[in-house]
C-alpha positions as CSV (number, residue, x, y, z in Angstrom):
1,M,29.2,43.0,-23.4
2,N,26.2,41.1,-25.1
3,V,24.2,43.0,-27.5
4,Q,20.6,42.0,-28.6
5,I,18.8,44.0,-31.1
6,T,15.2,43.8,-31.5
7,S,13.5,45.3,-34.5
8,R,9.8,45.6,-34.3
9,K,7.6,45.3,-37.6
10,F,10.6,45.2,-39.8
11,K,13.9,43.4,-40.3
12,A,16.9,45.5,-39.3
13,K,19.9,45.6,-42.0
14,D,23.1,44.4,-41.3
15,G,24.9,47.8,-41.7
16,L,22.3,49.1,-39.1
17,K,23.0,46.4,-36.7
18,A,26.9,46.9,-37.2
19,E,26.4,50.5,-36.4
20,I,24.7,49.9,-33.4
21,T,27.1,47.5,-32.0
22,E,29.9,49.8,-32.6
23,Q,28.3,52.6,-30.9
24,L,27.4,50.5,-27.9
25,K,31.1,49.5,-27.6
26,S,32.1,53.2,-27.0
27,L,30.1,53.0,-23.8
28,E,32.6,50.5,-22.3
29,K,35.1,53.4,-21.9
30,F,32.7,54.7,-19.5
31,N,31.8,51.5,-17.4
32,D,33.7,48.3,-17.9
33,D,30.9,46.3,-15.9
34,I,28.2,46.7,-18.7
35,I,26.5,43.3,-18.7
36,D,24.5,43.4,-21.7
37,A,22.4,45.8,-23.8
38,N,18.9,45.7,-25.3
39,V,18.2,47.4,-28.1
40,I,14.7,47.9,-29.5
41,L,13.9,49.6,-33.1
42,S,10.5,50.4,-33.7
43,Y,8.4,52.7,-35.8
44,T,4.8,54.4,-35.8
45,H,2.9,55.1,-39.1
46,L,3.7,53.8,-42.4
47,K,3.9,57.2,-44.1
48,D,5.9,59.7,-42.7
49,S,7.2,57.1,-40.0
50,I,8.6,58.2,-36.9
51,K,11.6,55.9,-35.7
52,T,12.1,55.2,-32.1
53,V,15.4,53.6,-30.6
54,E,15.2,52.4,-27.1
55,I,18.4,51.1,-25.4
56,N,18.6,49.2,-22.0
57,L,21.8,48.8,-20.5
58,N,22.1,46.0,-17.5
59,I,25.1,46.9,-15.1
60,P,25.6,45.4,-11.7
61,G,22.6,46.8,-9.4
62,K,21.4,49.2,-12.0
63,T,19.3,49.4,-15.6
64,L,20.0,52.3,-17.5
65,T,17.2,53.2,-20.2
66,A,17.5,55.9,-22.9
67,T,14.8,56.5,-25.7
68,E,14.9,58.6,-28.5
69,T,12.9,59.1,-32.0
70,A,13.8,60.8,-35.1
71,E,13.0,60.6,-38.8
72,E,15.7,58.1,-39.1
73,Y,17.5,55.5,-36.9
74,V,20.9,56.7,-37.9
75,I,19.9,60.2,-36.8
76,A,18.2,58.8,-33.1
77,L,21.1,56.3,-32.2
78,P,23.7,58.7,-31.6
79,K,21.4,60.9,-29.4
80,T,20.5,57.6,-27.4
81,I,23.9,56.8,-26.9
82,S,24.6,60.3,-25.5
83,K,21.9,60.0,-23.0
84,L,23.6,56.7,-21.9
85,Q,26.8,58.4,-21.6
86,K,25.4,61.2,-19.4
87,Q,23.9,58.5,-17.3
88,L,26.9,56.5,-16.9
89,K,29.1,59.5,-16.1
90,T,26.6,60.7,-13.3
91,L,26.9,57.2,-12.0
92,K,30.4,57.0,-11.8
93,S,30.5,60.4,-10.0
94,K,28.0,59.6,-7.5
95,R,30.4,56.0,-7.2
96,I,33.2,58.1,-6.4
97,A,31.4,60.7,-4.1
98,K,30.3,57.6,-2.1
99,T,33.7,56.3,-1.5
100,R,35.3,59.7,-0.5
């Protein structure tokens, strides 16, 4: 899986990039066909900023998207990954139902 991390209006630290890559690797147990993942990190307002994590997963025939906002990227990232896990599980169950 190719991972592309884009940080808007700032430069992401290596620790954050490593955390993102590690958590995205956990999605491979739900679907081995993930081609690539595009992660977009952004924030609004300099004071009391709200941080947004958006992840786009490309798998054959579909693009899955999840977005989450929080006070910190470390808080928003697991919630976004959780949303993608639900989408991948749903996709897998639909695939299994079609073959029956």
